[in-house]
N, C-alpha and C positions, 0 to 999 in steps of 0.2 A: 402720387403719394399725398395723403391728407392726414391731418391730425384731428382727433375728435375724441369724444367720450362715448362709451357704450355701457348699457346695463349688463349685468352678469348673464341675464337670460338671452342676450343677443350674441353671446360668445360660446363657442364649442371647442373642446379639446380635439386635436388632430389624432387620428388613428395611426398616422404614419410617423409620429414623433420617434426619433431614434432612441430616446430614453424610454425604457419600459418600466423601470422601478424607481419609486420615489421614497425617500427616507422621511417618515412621519416626523421625527424629531427635528430634522432640518427644516421641514415645512412650517412647523410650529414656531421655530426660532425666527424664521423669516416673517411670519405673521405678526409676531410681537414687534419686530422692527418697523413693519408697515403701519402698525397701530400707533406707534410712537412718533414716527417721522414722515409717514405718508409714503406713497409709491414714488420712488426716486427715478425710475426708468419706465417709460411707456411699454405696454405690450405691443408686439407687431402682429397684425392679423391680416388675413387675405379677404378681399371683398367677395361677397357671395356671388356665385354665377347662376344664371337661369332662375329657377323657382326657389332655389336655396335661400333661406332667410337668415341663417346664422353666419357670423364671421368665424373662420377657423384660425386658431392660434398658430402662428409660425414661430415666434420666439416669445418666451415668457410663461410657459405652462406652470412652472414652480410659483411664480408670482400670482397667477390666477388661482392656483390651488390654495395659496396662503390667504388670499382675499376671501375665497369661498369658505375657508375655515373660520375666519372672523365673522362672516355673515351667519354661519351655522351657530356660532357661540353667542350671537346677539350683539357683537361689538360693532357691527356695521349694518345698515339697513339693506333689505333685499334688493333695492334698486340703486345701490351705491354706484355712482358713475366711475367708470374705469377709464383712465386716459389710454388711448391706443393710437398707433400709427397704422393706417390702412393702406395696404399694398394692392394695386389693381393691375390686372393683365399679366400675372405671373403664371408660368406653366407649372404643372405638377412637379417636374424635376427641379425647377428653380426654387419652389417652396421647400422641397426636401433638402436641398443643398443649404439653404439659409437656416433651416432648423438644425441641421447637422452641425454647422459651424457654431451656432448659438450654444448648443449643448457641450461641444468639445472644448470651447473656450471658457466655459463657466464651470459649474460643479462637475467633478469627474464622472464620466460614464463608466459603467462596468466594462471589463474587457470584451465581453460579447457584444455589448452595445457599440463599443468602439469599432469592432470588426464589421458590424453591419453598416456603420456610418462610413467607414473607409470603402466598403464595397460600393456604396452609393456614389462616392466620388470617382471611383474607377469606372463605373458604368456611365458617368457623366463625361468621360474622356479626359479626366485630369491627368497631368504628368506626375511622375513621382515627386519631383521638386515642389509642385503645387500642393500635393498631399502633405508632404513634410512641413511645408510652410503654414498651411491652413490648420493642421491638426496640432502642430507643436510636438509631434512624436518623432522618434528616431527611425531610421530605415529598418533597423533590426526589429524594433517594436511593431512597426507596421506589418512586417512579414510574419511575426509571431502571432499577431492578432488575426491575420487573414486565415491561418490554418484552423482557427476556431470555427470558421464557416463550414468545415468538413465534419463537424460533430453531428451525431444523430440528435433527434429531438429530446430523447431521454437524457443524453449526456449534456446537452445545452441546459436543460432544466436543472440537472444536478449541479452544474457550474454556477448558475444564477442563484440557486438556493444555498450555496456555500458547502454543499456535500462533497463536491469534487474540486480539488485545488487546481489553480491555473496551470501549474507545471504538469500535473497528471492529465489535465484536459488537453494540453498540447501533445502529449504522448498518445492519448486516445484518438486524436485526429488522424493518426497514421493508419488506423484500422477501418475496415468497412463498417457500415452502420450496424450490420448484424453482429459482427465481432464486438463492437462497442457495447451493444445492449447485453450481450452474453457476459462481458467482463465488468460491467458497471458495478456490480455488487463487490467485486474484488478491488476495483479502483477507488471506491468510496470508503474502503476499510483502511486500517492503519498498518497492516502487515507489510505491504509493499510501498516503498517510496517511488518517486517518478522513474528513477533509473531501473529499479527492480521491476516495475510495471512494463517498462520498455523492453527489458530483457525477456520477460515472459511473453510479451506480445510478438516481438520479432522472432523469438526462438520457437514459436509454435509451428509444428509441421502442418502442412495442408491436410485437411480431412477429406474423406470420400464424398461427403456432402457438398464440398466446394467444387468438385469437378463438373464441368459442363460438357466434357468429351465422352465418347463411348468408353466405358470402363474396361472393355475387352482389349483396347489398344495398349493398356498399361501392362508391362511385362515384369516390373519390379516387385519387391516384397511389400506386403501390407502388415501393419501392426494393429492389433485390436486391443483397445484399452477397456478391459472388462471391469475395472474398478472405478471408472468414471460414473458420475451420477446418471448419465445417459451413455449407453455403449457407443463408443466412437472408434472409427477406423482411420488410421493415418497412412499416408504415402511415405515410405522410407526413402525412395529415390526421388528427391525433391526436384532435381534437374529434369528428369524425364517427365514428371508431372507438369512442370512449368512449360516445357516445350509443347506438350499436348494441349495444355490449357490455352497457350497463346494461339496455336493453330485454330482451335475451336472459337476463340474470340474473334479472330480475323474472319472466319466464316460467318460469324454472327453479324459483323459489320456489313458484309455483302448482302445479307438478308435484309437488314434495315435500310440499305441504300435503295432498295426497291419499294420501300414503304414510306420513307421520310424524304424531306427535301435534301438532307445530307446526313451522313453518318461517318464517324471517325473512331479509330482505335487510339486510346490514350494509355500508354504504359507509364505506370507510376501512380501518383495520387491525383484524383480529380480536383481541379480548382473551381469550386462552385462560384467563386466571385467573378469568374470570367464570363459567366452566362446569366441570362435572365429566363424566367419561365414564360413561355409564349402564352398570350391570351388565347382563350378557347376559340378554335376555328381558324387561327392563323397558321401559316406555314412554319414548321419547326424542324429541328434536327435531333440527332441522337449521338451521345458519346458512350462508347463501350470502354469502360475503364478496367485495366488489368493491374491490380495492386502488386507491390513487390512480393507480397506473400503468396500471390497467385489467385486471389479472389477476383471474380468478375462481377462488375456492377454495371447496370444499364441505366443511363439517365436520358429520359425521353422528354419531348416537349420543350426543347431548348432553343433559344435564339442567342446569337453571339452579341454580347453587350458592346456598346459603343466605346470600348476601352481603347486608350492610347496603346498601340502595339509595343512601343518602346517601354512604357510603364509595365505592361503585362509581362514582358520578358525579364525586366529587372526584378520583378517581385516573385517570379517563379524560382523554385529551387533549381540550380543548374543540373543539367543531365549528367549523371554519374558516368565516369569513364568505364567503370566496370559494373555490370548488372549484378543484382543480388545473387543469382545462381553462380556467377563467376567469383564473386567475393567469397561465397561459401566454399567453392572449389579450392581457392587458395588456402583458406583456413584449414580445410580438411588435410591437405597435403602437408602443410607446415606443422600441423599438430601431430600427425603420426611420425613425422621426421624427428620432432622433439621427443616424443614418447620413446621411440627406438633408441635414441641417444641417451636418454635418462636411464634406460635399462643397463647400459654399459658404464654408468657413472653413479654408483650408489650413494656416494657422499653428497652430490648435488641433489639427488632424489630425497635424501633425508632433510637437507636444508629446505627444500620446497615444502615438504610435509610439515615441518616445524613452523615455517613462516605462515602458511595458511592457517594452521591451528592457532598460532598466537594472535593473528589478526582477527579471527572469528571466535575468540576464546569463550565469550558469553553464550555463543550459539552452540558450541561443541561440548563445553563442560556439562557434566551431568547435573540434573536439576536438584539433587540432594544438597549441593553446595549452597544454592540459594536458600534452601530451607533453614539453614543455621544462621542466616543473616540476623544480626541484632540480638542473638541469644547471649545472655550473660554467661552461662556455663558453656565452656568449649569442651566437647568430648575428647578423650585421648586420641582417637583416630584423626580428628580434625586438627588437633595440635601437631600431630606428626606431618600431616599434609602441609600445614602452614610453615612448619620448620623447613621442609624441603623447598617450599615456594620462596622463603626468605633467601636461602642460599643461591637458588637459581636466578632470582630476580637481580642479584648483585652482578650477574654476568652481563646485564643489559643496561643497568642504571645504577648510579651511586645515590644512596639514601641512608640517612641515619634513623629513619622511621621504622617502626615494626611493620613488616610486610606480611600480608596474607595472600591466599589464592586469588582473592578478588582484585588485587592490584595488577594482576596480569592482564585484566581487561583494558586497562588504560595505557599499556605499554606502547602499542603500535596502532596507527590509524588505518593501515592497509597492509596487504600481503607484500607489496613492493618495498615498503619501508622496513618491514620485519625481515625480509630476505637479505637486505643489505647488512643488517646487524648480525643475522645468523651466520653469514659467511665467515665472520671473524672468529667463531668458536672453534676450539680444538675438537678433535674427534670424540674425546671422552666427554667434554661438556655438551656437545651436540647430542650424544647418546643419552645423557642424563636428562636433558630437556625433553627429548622425544619420549622417553619412558614416562616422565612425569605427566606430560600432556595426554598420553594414551591412558594412563592410570585414572586420571580425573574425569575421563570421558565414560569410563565403564561403571556400571551399577545395575541395580534391579530395573528391568525394563518398564514394568507397570507398577508404579509406586502406590497406587490407590487400591491394590488388592494383594492378598497374601500370595507369595510365589511358592505354591505347594508342589510344583513340577520338579521332581528330582533330576530330570533330563535337561532342564534349562541350562544355558551356558553359565549364567550367574551362579547357580547352585553347584554345578560341576566344578567350576574354578574354586569356589569357596571350600568345597570338600577336598579337592586336591591339595589345597593349601592348609587344610586342617584348621580352619578358623573356628575359634570358640568365642562367642560373643561375651563370655564372662571376663575375658581379658580386655574388653573395650567398653563395657557398659555395666552399670548397675542401676536399679530403679531410682530415677531422679524425679524432680517435681513435675516436669512436663508429662511424664508417663503416669505418675501416681494421681495427679489431679484429674486425669481423664477416666479414672476408675470410680465406680460408685462405692458407697460405704461397705456394702456386702462383699464386693470384689476385693476391697482393701483388707478386710478381715480375713478373707481366704488366703491372700498373700502372706499375712502374718502367720497363719497356721501352716501353710506349705513350706515356709522358710524357717520353721521351728522357733518362732519368736513369741509364742504365747506368754511366756514368763516375762520376757523383756518388755513386752507391751501388753500388759494384762488389762482386762475389762475394756477391750477396744471399743465396744459398742457405746460406751459412755462418752467417748471423745466426740467432739465436733469434727466434721470431715477435714477441715483445714488443719486442725491439730493432729489428726491421725496421719495425714499426708506428711507433715513435718516429722512426726515421730518415726514413721517407717523409713523415710529418707535418711534421717540421722543414724538410724540403726544400721542400714546397709552401708552408709559412708564409713561409719566407725569400723565395721567388720573388714571393709576393703582397705582401710588405711593402716590397720594393725600390722606391725612387723612380725609378731609371733601370735597369730590367731589361735584361739582355743577351739574346741570341738563345735561349740555353738556358733562361733564366727564362721567356721568352715561350712557349716550347714547353711548359714545365711548367704554366704558367697556363692554357694552351689546353685541357689535358686535362679531359674531362668524361665521366662514365659515361653510357651511352645512356639509362639510366632517368631521368636528370635533364633530358632534352629534353622539349619540349612539341609533340606528345604524346610519352609515353615510348615507347622502343623496347624490346620484350621480346626479349632475346637467345635465349630458348628457343622463340620462335615460328618457323614455317617461314620459310626464307630469302626466299621470294617475298613474304611479308607485310612483311618488314623492308625489302626494296627498295621496296615500294609506299609504306611509311611515309616513307622518306627523300625521296620526291618532293614531299612537303608543303613549302611555302615556309618555314614556321616551323621545321621540322626541319632543312631544308637550311642555314638561317642558324645554327642551334645546333650543327651538326655540325662 
């Protein structure tokens, strides 16, 4: 080991540095420190071998980048002498180990960089205690980092770019590379959290495309998903699929044993950190991996790393007592037993329904409730809903505040918590809560288009209940301001208000909206309305009928609609 100075042109960055990403802001901050105080710690470089002329950085790439930044900005000369410590006679693995420790003990590596660094230590034969001591990480963190080595290249890139969260990346590592790439657009979205992504991933049934066995051997039922973006076929009998898939995987291992130095079947997840890729031309082996979902992956060109066997076993996930098919078997039998028992216990069944609805209220309540958030004017129908909500809320929590439907969203954090509270309700109270929750879930299915279908459930129920929107609505500001001036004048004419609002075209639109709104409000508020008030109150846009009348539809269709009893009564 010698101490010396080198010119920047005599130094090169190592391609094997565990750190792949460098924060420009951090480098610029370090550059200012070096400019003011000088380089406080020498770089460590490897002495060139053979014809190689440049010294490769072992430790100090951030410092070298900061000096290079100062040179580029003209703050230092191009031949600025850099103090270095030159290491001679180090093997490639020793250089990697030194670089790994340097990075892990200084500025934080990304989780993926940590995973790659830990893998290097395992390949170097380090014990688990050595790894924990040298990295400063806990055992659980080391295990969680290692699963990231099972990510596909696309998933790794998404994690490094910040598009995929660490918790979701850990879940994605459970899937085959093909499944990861298929689901990456879902994983990087916001709809699923990590647990939801895991449920979707683990709960997926095996597809026909996954099978490596003769499809004619399968005797169970197949399900065809015709609504998927690409037509997919699923195996309904997962246990039979897994047995056939395992037999085919074992046969595949026998085939590879004739071609490679060794071949093994691995049930569960492939631990890439246990192996190295063999240099071209060297003897290598094969791992045939059968994942818990039943996917078969073949990993070729492998050599077993010089890993400490005790360390490898400590870092592996313990073999489960029950296989995935057997766990599924237990769940199926227990579920149908509970279902059969619930059929004989209607009270408990109602408690379960109410608990699930309360816990997921924002997901089950119809979207119309969200529509009225923040509105100053509360329609009569919504006032009625909030009145019932206030009374029912008191069954679960004591509050002096005014309660609305929205407060039900914050009542319970889970179905389990809700279930414990629901069990204390009387039969009458339980029935009232159940009916309320059912009611606020129901509404027009497609709210962005007129429901002109007289046979839709929405319209059938409304007609059976003889609902007349005049009892719940009159032209208000949100409706009127969305009409143009010509349409507003037509409303005045149709509602018989030509005298009450004369010379309407002379009004500005805002003034006209206010005048019409006040006229309708006055007619609706009167205790003893006269004939003109009755005419005003009777006006209703055709879209407010059950079913709605589309004024843009062909005339024949409108005439056909008005023959409907419910429409005729609303007209």
